[in-house]
Structure formats: C-alpha cells, structure tokens
VMD Tcl script that builds the backbone (N, CA, C; Angstrom):
set m [mol new atoms 432]
animate dup $m
set s [atomselect $m all]
$s set {name element resname resid chain x y z} {
  {N N MET 1 A 107.288 122.437 87.661}
  {CA C MET 1 A 106.040 121.677 87.279}
  {C C MET 1 A 105.376 121.195 88.481}
  {N N ALA 2 A 104.078 121.050 88.446}
  {CA C ALA 2 A 103.269 120.625 89.603}
  {C C ALA 2 A 103.285 119.092 89.760}
  {N N ASP 3 A 102.796 118.646 90.883}
  {CA C ASP 3 A 102.629 117.188 91.068}
  {C C ASP 3 A 101.539 116.618 90.117}
  {N N TYR 4 A 101.676 115.352 89.804}
  {CA C TYR 4 A 100.703 114.704 88.910}
  {C C TYR 4 A 99.335 114.795 89.678}
  {N N SER 5 A 98.331 115.243 89.024}
  {CA C SER 5 A 97.066 115.538 89.770}
  {C C SER 5 A 96.250 114.273 89.994}
  {N N LYS 6 A 95.592 114.186 91.173}
  {CA C LYS 6 A 94.770 113.034 91.544}
  {C C LYS 6 A 93.539 113.030 90.551}
  {N N GLU 7 A 93.037 114.156 90.086}
  {CA C GLU 7 A 91.926 114.223 89.193}
  {C C GLU 7 A 92.355 113.502 87.884}
  {N N ARG 8 A 93.519 113.773 87.353}
  {CA C ARG 8 A 93.950 113.139 86.145}
  {C C ARG 8 A 94.122 111.578 86.362}
  {N N PHE 9 A 94.700 111.207 87.471}
  {CA C PHE 9 A 94.789 109.773 87.881}
  {C C PHE 9 A 93.495 109.104 87.917}
  {N N ASP 10 A 92.567 109.789 88.573}
  {CA C ASP 10 A 91.229 109.231 88.775}
  {C C ASP 10 A 90.494 109.041 87.450}
  {N N SER 11 A 90.852 109.814 86.451}
  {CA C SER 11 A 90.194 109.683 85.110}
  {C C SER 11 A 90.813 108.403 84.465}
  {N N TYR 12 A 92.072 108.125 84.700}
  {CA C TYR 12 A 92.697 106.929 84.167}
  {C C TYR 12 A 91.982 105.709 84.863}
  {N N ILE 13 A 91.786 105.730 86.164}
  {CA C ILE 13 A 91.197 104.589 86.875}
  {C C ILE 13 A 89.699 104.427 86.448}
  {N N ALA 14 A 88.949 105.491 86.188}
  {CA C ALA 14 A 87.580 105.342 85.742}
  {C C ALA 14 A 87.602 104.743 84.356}
  {N N ARG 15 A 88.456 105.091 83.492}
  {CA C ARG 15 A 88.487 104.507 82.148}
  {C C ARG 15 A 88.914 103.059 82.213}
  {N N PHE 16 A 89.847 102.765 83.041}
  {CA C PHE 16 A 90.345 101.365 83.271}
  {C C PHE 16 A 89.087 100.542 83.680}
  {N N ASN 17 A 88.403 101.008 84.732}
  {CA C ASN 17 A 87.249 100.321 85.301}
  {C C ASN 17 A 86.193 100.041 84.241}
  {N N ALA 18 A 86.119 100.974 83.282}
  {CA C ALA 18 A 85.107 100.862 82.175}
  {C C ALA 18 A 85.593 99.995 81.067}
  {N N GLU 19 A 86.766 99.343 81.230}
  {CA C GLU 19 A 87.395 98.458 80.215}
  {C C GLU 19 A 87.689 99.261 78.950}
  {N N ASP 20 A 88.040 100.503 79.085}
  {CA C ASP 20 A 88.329 101.380 77.969}
  {C C ASP 20 A 89.849 101.244 77.686}
  {N N ASP 21 A 90.247 100.420 76.762}
  {CA C ASP 21 A 91.722 100.250 76.594}
  {C C ASP 21 A 92.371 101.365 75.830}
  {N N THR 22 A 91.615 102.353 75.353}
  {CA C THR 22 A 92.241 103.559 74.760}
  {C C THR 22 A 92.854 104.381 75.885}
  {N N ALA 23 A 92.487 104.120 77.159}
  {CA C ALA 23 A 93.177 104.882 78.265}
  {C C ALA 23 A 94.666 104.577 78.224}
  {N N PHE 24 A 95.039 103.355 77.802}
  {CA C PHE 24 A 96.461 103.047 77.750}
  {C C PHE 24 A 97.134 103.910 76.730}
  {N N ASP 25 A 96.483 104.192 75.582}
  {CA C ASP 25 A 97.104 105.125 74.623}
  {C C ASP 25 A 97.367 106.507 75.172}
  {N N ASP 26 A 96.415 106.955 76.015}
  {CA C ASP 26 A 96.508 108.287 76.600}
  {C C ASP 26 A 97.368 108.458 77.880}
  {N N PHE 27 A 97.640 107.339 78.597}
  {CA C PHE 27 A 98.370 107.499 79.826}
  {C C PHE 27 A 99.628 106.704 79.873}
  {N N LEU 28 A 99.893 105.852 78.968}
  {CA C LEU 28 A 101.177 105.045 78.994}
  {C C LEU 28 A 102.117 105.591 78.034}
  {N N HIS 29 A 103.396 105.661 78.472}
  {CA C HIS 29 A 104.541 105.940 77.590}
  {C C HIS 29 A 104.680 104.790 76.620}
  {N N PRO 30 A 105.042 105.137 75.339}
  {CA C PRO 30 A 105.176 104.070 74.368}
  {C C PRO 30 A 106.180 102.987 74.835}
  {N N GLU 31 A 107.115 103.395 75.624}
  {CA C GLU 31 A 108.179 102.432 76.099}
  {C C GLU 31 A 107.940 101.959 77.554}
  {N N MET 32 A 106.667 102.015 77.989}
  {CA C MET 32 A 106.257 101.571 79.302}
  {C C MET 32 A 106.794 100.209 79.629}
  {N N HIS 33 A 107.240 99.971 80.873}
  {CA C HIS 33 A 107.592 98.674 81.388}
  {C C HIS 33 A 106.766 98.436 82.662}
  {N N MET 34 A 106.169 97.264 82.730}
  {CA C MET 34 A 105.408 96.904 83.946}
  {C C MET 34 A 105.872 95.613 84.498}
  {N N LYS 35 A 106.155 95.616 85.793}
  {CA C LYS 35 A 106.587 94.467 86.586}
  {C C LYS 35 A 105.617 94.206 87.800}
  {N N ASN 36 A 105.120 92.977 87.833}
  {CA C ASN 36 A 104.193 92.531 88.855}
  {C C ASN 36 A 104.641 91.159 89.278}
  {N N GLY 37 A 105.512 91.079 90.243}
  {CA C GLY 37 A 106.061 89.733 90.611}
  {C C GLY 37 A 106.875 89.236 89.466}
  {N N THR 38 A 106.566 88.043 88.918}
  {CA C THR 38 A 107.326 87.490 87.803}
  {C C THR 38 A 106.706 87.875 86.429}
  {N N LEU 39 A 105.576 88.588 86.547}
  {CA C LEU 39 A 104.942 89.017 85.297}
  {C C LEU 39 A 105.535 90.322 84.866}
  {N N GLU 40 A 105.955 90.450 83.635}
  {CA C GLU 40 A 106.541 91.583 83.108}
  {C C GLU 40 A 106.081 91.792 81.665}
  {N N PHE 41 A 105.807 93.006 81.273}
  {CA C PHE 41 A 105.522 93.240 79.841}
  {C C PHE 41 A 105.818 94.693 79.563}
  {N N ASP 42 A 105.964 95.017 78.225}
  {CA C ASP 42 A 106.333 96.312 77.783}
  {C C ASP 42 A 105.351 96.977 76.794}
  {N N GLY 43 A 105.299 98.204 76.864}
  {CA C GLY 43 A 104.575 98.996 75.885}
  {C C GLY 43 A 103.076 98.986 75.999}
  {N N VAL 44 A 102.446 99.915 75.251}
  {CA C VAL 44 A 100.949 99.996 75.206}
  {C C VAL 44 A 100.377 98.668 74.761}
  {N N ASP 45 A 100.910 98.112 73.729}
  {CA C ASP 45 A 100.381 96.782 73.182}
  {C C ASP 45 A 100.506 95.727 74.242}
  {N N GLY 46 A 101.555 95.702 74.978}
  {CA C GLY 46 A 101.663 94.707 76.048}
  {C C GLY 46 A 100.540 94.837 77.115}
  {N N MET 47 A 100.302 96.012 77.524}
  {CA C MET 47 A 99.194 96.373 78.463}
  {C C MET 47 A 97.827 95.992 77.886}
  {N N LYS 48 A 97.606 96.363 76.673}
  {CA C LYS 48 A 96.337 96.038 76.006}
  {C C LYS 48 A 96.179 94.523 75.891}
  {N N HIS 49 A 97.145 93.857 75.503}
  {CA C HIS 49 A 97.070 92.328 75.383}
  {C C HIS 49 A 96.699 91.761 76.789}
  {N N HIS 50 A 97.380 92.172 77.822}
  {CA C HIS 50 A 97.204 91.596 79.108}
  {C C HIS 50 A 95.746 91.697 79.638}
  {N N TYR 51 A 95.315 92.966 79.471}
  {CA C TYR 51 A 93.934 93.256 79.922}
  {C C TYR 51 A 92.802 92.838 78.960}
  {N N ARG 52 A 92.921 93.322 77.732}
  {CA C ARG 52 A 91.900 93.103 76.783}
  {C C ARG 52 A 91.755 91.614 76.406}
  {N N ASP 53 A 92.860 90.848 76.358}
  {CA C ASP 53 A 92.880 89.462 75.997}
  {C C ASP 53 A 92.821 88.441 77.023}
  {N N LEU 54 A 93.393 88.826 78.209}
  {CA C LEU 54 A 93.609 87.811 79.307}
  {C C LEU 54 A 92.758 88.005 80.515}
  {N N ILE 55 A 92.383 89.272 80.802}
  {CA C ILE 55 A 91.610 89.587 82.033}
  {C C ILE 55 A 90.194 89.884 81.745}
  {N N TRP 56 A 89.898 90.876 80.925}
  {CA C TRP 56 A 88.603 91.391 80.726}
  {C C TRP 56 A 87.670 90.481 80.096}
  {N N PRO 57 A 88.067 89.457 79.237}
  {CA C PRO 57 A 87.053 88.548 78.732}
  {C C PRO 57 A 86.398 87.735 79.776}
  {N N ASP 58 A 87.097 87.405 80.857}
  {CA C ASP 58 A 86.603 86.498 81.871}
  {C C ASP 58 A 86.206 87.212 83.210}
  {N N PHE 59 A 86.675 88.412 83.423}
  {CA C PHE 59 A 86.537 89.115 84.791}
  {C C PHE 59 A 86.015 90.524 84.604}
  {N N ASN 60 A 85.122 90.917 85.627}
  {CA C ASN 60 A 84.899 92.325 85.811}
  {C C ASN 60 A 86.016 92.670 86.781}
  {N N GLU 61 A 86.638 93.710 86.523}
  {CA C GLU 61 A 87.773 94.154 87.386}
  {C C GLU 61 A 87.504 95.615 87.833}
  {N N LYS 62 A 87.545 95.814 89.123}
  {CA C LYS 62 A 87.340 97.106 89.749}
  {C C LYS 62 A 88.526 97.527 90.539}
  {N N LEU 63 A 89.129 98.687 90.116}
  {CA C LEU 63 A 90.259 99.261 90.835}
  {C C LEU 63 A 89.779 100.297 91.856}
  {N N ILE 64 A 90.282 100.148 93.103}
  {CA C ILE 64 A 89.929 101.151 94.111}
  {C C ILE 64 A 91.289 101.690 94.656}
  {N N VAL 65 A 91.348 103.037 94.775}
  {CA C VAL 65 A 92.584 103.705 95.233}
  {C C VAL 65 A 92.421 104.377 96.503}
  {N N PRO 66 A 92.692 103.715 97.677}
  {CA C PRO 66 A 92.404 104.397 98.978}
  {C C PRO 66 A 93.419 105.467 99.300}
  {N N ARG 67 A 94.651 105.326 98.774}
  {CA C ARG 67 A 95.800 106.219 99.043}
  {C C ARG 67 A 96.520 106.639 97.793}
  {N N PHE 68 A 96.856 107.861 97.706}
  {CA C PHE 68 A 97.489 108.462 96.479}
  {C C PHE 68 A 98.450 109.544 96.879}
  {N N LEU 69 A 99.677 109.370 96.386}
  {CA C LEU 69 A 100.722 110.398 96.630}
  {C C LEU 69 A 101.365 110.643 95.318}
  {N N SER 70 A 101.762 111.853 94.995}
  {CA C SER 70 A 102.411 112.132 93.715}
  {C C SER 70 A 103.385 113.306 93.782}
  {N N SER 71 A 104.308 113.248 92.783}
  {CA C SER 71 A 105.142 114.332 92.519}
  {C C SER 71 A 105.166 114.491 91.040}
  {N N GLU 72 A 106.047 115.313 90.500}
  {CA C GLU 72 A 106.114 115.516 89.055}
  {C C GLU 72 A 106.485 114.237 88.327}
  {N N SER 73 A 107.320 113.467 88.988}
  {CA C SER 73 A 107.883 112.260 88.292}
  {C C SER 73 A 107.465 110.908 88.867}
  {N N ARG 74 A 106.689 110.876 89.984}
  {CA C ARG 74 A 106.316 109.605 90.638}
  {C C ARG 74 A 104.908 109.756 91.126}
  {N N ILE 75 A 104.237 108.544 91.103}
  {CA C ILE 75 A 102.912 108.354 91.780}
  {C C ILE 75 A 103.065 107.116 92.607}
  {N N ALA 76 A 102.621 107.118 93.784}
  {CA C ALA 76 A 102.524 105.944 94.678}
  {C C ALA 76 A 101.142 105.794 95.132}
  {N N ILE 77 A 100.517 104.617 94.970}
  {CA C ILE 77 A 99.232 104.398 95.436}
  {C C ILE 77 A 99.086 103.069 96.191}
  {N N GLN 78 A 98.060 102.993 97.024}
  {CA C GLN 78 A 97.576 101.739 97.538}
  {C C GLN 78 A 96.506 101.319 96.560}
  {N N MET 79 A 96.537 100.109 96.072}
  {CA C MET 79 A 95.533 99.647 95.084}
  {C C MET 79 A 94.857 98.404 95.672}
  {N N ILE 80 A 93.493 98.487 95.595}
  {CA C ILE 80 A 92.711 97.252 95.885}
  {C C ILE 80 A 92.047 96.988 94.569}
  {N N THR 81 A 92.209 95.758 94.041}
  {CA C THR 81 A 91.552 95.317 92.834}
  {C C THR 81 A 90.624 94.151 93.092}
  {N N ILE 82 A 89.460 94.196 92.720}
  {CA C ILE 82 A 88.524 93.098 92.868}
  {C C ILE 82 A 88.148 92.551 91.541}
  {N N PHE 83 A 88.433 91.222 91.342}
  {CA C PHE 83 A 88.085 90.505 90.149}
  {C C PHE 83 A 86.871 89.596 90.380}
  {N N SER 84 A 85.841 89.811 89.582}
  {CA C SER 84 A 84.684 88.968 89.738}
  {C C SER 84 A 84.458 88.283 88.329}
  {N N PRO 85 A 84.401 86.889 88.260}
  {CA C PRO 85 A 84.207 86.229 87.066}
  {C C PRO 85 A 82.849 86.683 86.379}
  {N N LYS 86 A 82.964 86.822 85.074}
  {CA C LYS 86 A 81.807 87.218 84.320}
  {C C LYS 86 A 80.956 85.951 83.905}
  {N N HIS 87 A 81.563 84.856 83.944}
  {CA C HIS 87 A 80.966 83.561 83.537}
  {C C HIS 87 A 81.764 82.439 84.174}
  {N N ASP 88 A 81.145 81.256 84.294}
  {CA C ASP 88 A 81.975 80.091 84.734}
  {C C ASP 88 A 82.935 79.823 83.606}
  {N N ALA 89 A 84.202 79.586 83.941}
  {CA C ALA 89 A 85.201 79.343 82.883}
  {C C ALA 89 A 86.143 78.168 83.380}
  {N N PRO 90 A 86.233 77.132 82.600}
  {CA C PRO 90 A 87.124 76.031 82.988}
  {C C PRO 90 A 88.553 76.471 82.945}
  {N N GLU 91 A 88.906 77.457 82.184}
  {CA C GLU 91 A 90.242 77.952 82.131}
  {C C GLU 91 A 90.257 79.550 82.098}
  {N N SER 92 A 91.007 80.195 82.933}
  {CA C SER 92 A 91.218 81.591 82.876}
  {C C SER 92 A 92.590 81.927 83.405}
  {N N LEU 93 A 93.020 83.189 83.424}
  {CA C LEU 93 A 94.348 83.439 83.941}
  {C C LEU 93 A 94.531 82.964 85.358}
  {N N PHE 94 A 93.407 82.822 86.150}
  {CA C PHE 94 A 93.466 82.342 87.498}
  {C C PHE 94 A 93.105 80.838 87.657}
  {N N GLY 95 A 92.966 80.173 86.579}
  {CA C GLY 95 A 92.552 78.801 86.605}
  {C C GLY 95 A 91.019 78.739 86.377}
  {N N PRO 96 A 90.386 77.599 86.760}
  {CA C PRO 96 A 88.975 77.523 86.682}
  {C C PRO 96 A 88.279 78.531 87.654}
  {N N VAL 97 A 87.213 79.208 87.141}
  {CA C VAL 97 A 86.526 80.203 87.983}
  {C C VAL 97 A 85.051 80.018 87.820}
  {N N LYS 98 A 84.246 80.516 88.822}
  {CA C LYS 98 A 82.802 80.358 88.783}
  {C C LYS 98 A 82.212 81.730 89.174}
  {N N VAL 99 A 81.166 82.091 88.502}
  {CA C VAL 99 A 80.384 83.266 88.944}
  {C C VAL 99 A 80.069 83.198 90.409}
  {N N GLY 100 A 80.276 84.273 91.128}
  {CA C GLY 100 A 80.052 84.344 92.567}
  {C C GLY 100 A 81.349 84.294 93.390}
  {N N GLU 101 A 82.456 83.867 92.753}
  {CA C GLU 101 A 83.731 83.939 93.392}
  {C C GLU 101 A 84.341 85.342 93.218}
  {N N THR 102 A 85.301 85.626 94.033}
  {CA C THR 102 A 85.999 86.930 93.879}
  {C C THR 102 A 87.484 86.621 94.181}
  {N N TYR 103 A 88.290 87.492 93.546}
  {CA C TYR 103 A 89.740 87.518 93.789}
  {C C TYR 103 A 90.056 88.998 94.104}
  {N N GLU 104 A 90.700 89.171 95.292}
  {CA C GLU 104 A 91.001 90.544 95.714}
  {C C GLU 104 A 92.523 90.760 95.910}
  {N N PHE 105 A 93.060 91.611 95.118}
  {CA C PHE 105 A 94.398 92.019 95.237}
  {C C PHE 105 A 94.539 93.288 96.081}
  {N N ASN 106 A 95.538 93.314 96.976}
  {CA C ASN 106 A 95.831 94.549 97.794}
  {C C ASN 106 A 97.282 94.683 97.696}
  {N N GLY 107 A 97.763 95.955 97.247}
  {CA C GLY 107 A 99.126 96.196 97.084}
  {C C GLY 107 A 99.474 97.663 96.958}
  {N N ILE 108 A 100.699 97.872 96.693}
  {CA C ILE 108 A 101.286 99.186 96.473}
  {C C ILE 108 A 101.768 99.274 95.081}
  {N N ILE 109 A 101.532 100.377 94.312}
  {CA C ILE 109 A 101.987 100.468 92.991}
  {C C ILE 109 A 102.762 101.803 92.862}
  {N N MET 110 A 103.918 101.721 92.245}
  {CA C MET 110 A 104.794 102.829 92.036}
  {C C MET 110 A 104.734 103.150 90.543}
  {N N TYR 111 A 104.453 104.342 90.113}
  {CA C TYR 111 A 104.530 104.742 88.680}
  {C C TYR 111 A 105.637 105.726 88.613}
  {N N GLU 112 A 106.517 105.496 87.682}
  {CA C GLU 112 A 107.495 106.598 87.230}
  {C C GLU 112 A 106.841 107.272 86.075}
  {N N VAL 113 A 106.785 108.643 86.176}
  {CA C VAL 113 A 106.106 109.445 85.144}
  {C C VAL 113 A 107.167 110.181 84.313}
  {N N GLU 114 A 107.009 110.108 82.997}
  {CA C GLU 114 A 107.905 110.805 82.032}
  {C C GLU 114 A 107.039 111.535 81.065}
  {N N ASP 115 A 107.109 112.819 80.967}
  {CA C ASP 115 A 106.295 113.620 80.029}
  {C C ASP 115 A 104.834 113.386 80.234}
  {N N GLY 116 A 104.429 113.215 81.545}
  {CA C GLY 116 A 103.014 113.088 81.947}
  {C C GLY 116 A 102.517 111.698 81.701}
  {N N LEU 117 A 103.335 110.729 81.264}
  {CA C LEU 117 A 102.906 109.383 80.946}
  {C C LEU 117 A 103.565 108.411 81.824}
  {N N PHE 118 A 102.882 107.291 82.131}
  {CA C PHE 118 A 103.473 106.251 82.955}
  {C C PHE 118 A 104.548 105.449 82.184}
  {N N ARG 119 A 105.842 105.625 82.643}
  {CA C ARG 119 A 106.944 105.061 81.969}
  {C C ARG 119 A 107.296 103.649 82.601}
  {N N ASP 120 A 107.204 103.545 83.904}
  {CA C ASP 120 A 107.535 102.242 84.604}
  {C C ASP 120 A 106.488 102.146 85.683}
  {N N ILE 121 A 105.988 100.881 85.744}
  {CA C ILE 121 A 104.970 100.544 86.751}
  {C C ILE 121 A 105.446 99.376 87.533}
  {N N LEU 122 A 105.616 99.504 88.807}
  {CA C LEU 122 A 106.151 98.487 89.720}
  {C C LEU 122 A 105.045 98.147 90.736}
  {N N VAL 123 A 104.585 96.902 90.720}
  {CA C VAL 123 A 103.566 96.403 91.605}
  {C C VAL 123 A 104.151 95.636 92.744}
  {N N ALA 124 A 103.805 96.025 93.991}
  {CA C ALA 124 A 104.307 95.281 95.139}
  {C C ALA 124 A 102.962 94.713 95.817}
  {N N TYR 125 A 103.118 93.364 96.023}
  {CA C TYR 125 A 101.961 92.572 96.520}
  {C C TYR 125 A 101.943 92.621 97.988}
  {N N ASN 126 A 100.740 92.787 98.618}
  {CA C ASN 126 A 100.442 92.579 100.035}
  {C C ASN 126 A 99.624 91.289 100.232}
  {N N SER 127 A 98.565 91.199 99.484}
  {CA C SER 127 A 97.700 89.950 99.611}
  {C C SER 127 A 96.955 89.779 98.308}
  {N N PHE 128 A 96.623 88.497 98.047}
  {CA C PHE 128 A 95.814 88.180 96.965}
  {C C PHE 128 A 94.855 86.989 97.401}
  {N N VAL 129 A 93.575 87.401 97.738}
  {CA C VAL 129 A 92.643 86.495 98.429}
  {C C VAL 129 A 91.552 86.035 97.450}
  {N N HIS 130 A 91.365 84.701 97.508}
  {CA C HIS 130 A 90.237 84.138 96.714}
  {C C HIS 130 A 89.104 83.864 97.714}
  {N N THR 131 A 87.864 84.275 97.331}
  {CA C THR 131 A 86.730 83.951 98.140}
  {C C THR 131 A 85.844 83.093 97.248}
  {N N ASP 132 A 85.614 81.853 97.711}
  {CA C ASP 132 A 84.801 80.972 96.871}
  {C C ASP 132 A 83.263 81.227 96.953}
  {N N ILE 133 A 82.530 80.511 96.224}
  {CA C ILE 133 A 81.084 80.790 96.235}
  {C C ILE 133 A 80.418 80.528 97.564}
  {N N ASN 134 A 81.020 79.831 98.560}
  {CA C ASN 134 A 80.487 79.629 99.876}
  {C C ASN 134 A 81.059 80.646 100.882}
  {N N GLY 135 A 81.799 81.593 100.426}
  {CA C GLY 135 A 82.370 82.699 101.268}
  {C C GLY 135 A 83.722 82.241 101.981}
  {N N ASN 136 A 84.261 81.093 101.634}
  {CA C ASN 136 A 85.517 80.748 102.259}
  {C C ASN 136 A 86.678 81.486 101.586}
  {N N LYS 137 A 87.524 82.086 102.407}
  {CA C LYS 137 A 88.602 82.878 101.940}
  {C C LYS 137 A 89.955 82.145 102.041}
  {N N ARG 138 A 90.785 82.315 101.062}
  {CA C ARG 138 A 92.112 81.709 101.071}
  {C C ARG 138 A 93.116 82.609 100.341}
  {N N ASP 139 A 94.217 82.991 101.045}
  {CA C ASP 139 A 95.221 83.853 100.484}
  {C C ASP 139 A 96.052 82.957 99.553}
  {N N LEU 140 A 96.085 83.368 98.242}
  {CA C LEU 140 A 96.777 82.618 97.210}
  {C C LEU 140 A 98.228 82.971 97.104}
  {N N GLY 141 A 98.714 83.946 97.851}
  {CA C GLY 141 A 100.177 84.338 97.646}
  {C C GLY 141 A 100.296 85.238 96.522}
  {N N ILE 142 A 101.486 85.477 96.089}
  {CA C ILE 142 A 101.747 86.434 95.017}
  {C C ILE 142 A 101.094 85.995 93.723}
  {N N PRO 143 A 100.337 86.873 93.017}
  {CA C PRO 143 A 99.506 86.483 91.850}
  {C C PRO 143 A 100.316 85.981 90.666}
  {N N HIS 144 A 101.515 86.454 90.511}
  {CA C HIS 144 A 102.345 86.161 89.281}
  {C C HIS 144 A 103.673 85.735 89.710}
}
mol reanalyze $m
mol bondsrecalc $m
mol representation Tube
mol addrep $m
C-alpha cells in the first residue's frame, strides 16, 4: 500500500478550515483517541464536541501545514494554528477574548492511520502565543 497522500490530507485540512464537521466522519476512525497535553477525548463525537461546541462558536481557526511526512500507517506534520476571536466574549475556552487578538499554536502532530482513518492523534506543543489587540505577544505555555 502507498503512503497516505498529501492531497487527501489537504482535503481534510480544507474541510476543517471551513468548519465542516462532517470531515470528522470521513477521516476519523470511530475509536479515534486524541491527546493534546492534558486534553484527551475519544471518537468522532468527542472531536465534534470539542470543535463544534467549544472552539468554532468563538473562534475562526485556520490550520497551516508547512511540513508533511507520511507512510501507510503514520502521518507527521508541523501544524500552525491561528485562532482569531469571532466576537468579544467574556468566557471562551481561552478565557475572555476580544476581536483583534490572536492565539497561535505551533507544534508537531502524529497521526496513526488505520484503514485510511486517523486512529490516534498525538499533539506535541512547541509554542502557544497570545497577541493582544495592541500587538503585544506573550507565550502562554502548553494550551491544555
């Protein structure tokens, strides 16, 4: 079998960036496990809940993949994720947020692939930087 294609992965990223949660149905294994620091959840419903209910109501989220490596059973990427508040919110997953701020995650993600679907997702943090509305930057440390 061939390596997992970059074109297929790019279609997942494009659908994610469009907030299309049906991408999770098409790309995640039903028994998927995701670990990002202390944040862990399981399954397609866990992924949908995290993004549809906790991230996307308050943030525009853009995933950028500068580096991609794959084999039949693994994908490794560098991921840059930029979160921009959609509105001022006194409470969000990141605490109080204001339009004009950004949060930028930079890290490495390893995907274990089973039957062409993401079975295990392991997120390794490099930086998580908040830029306030005045342009001041502060590394917040591990996001979860």
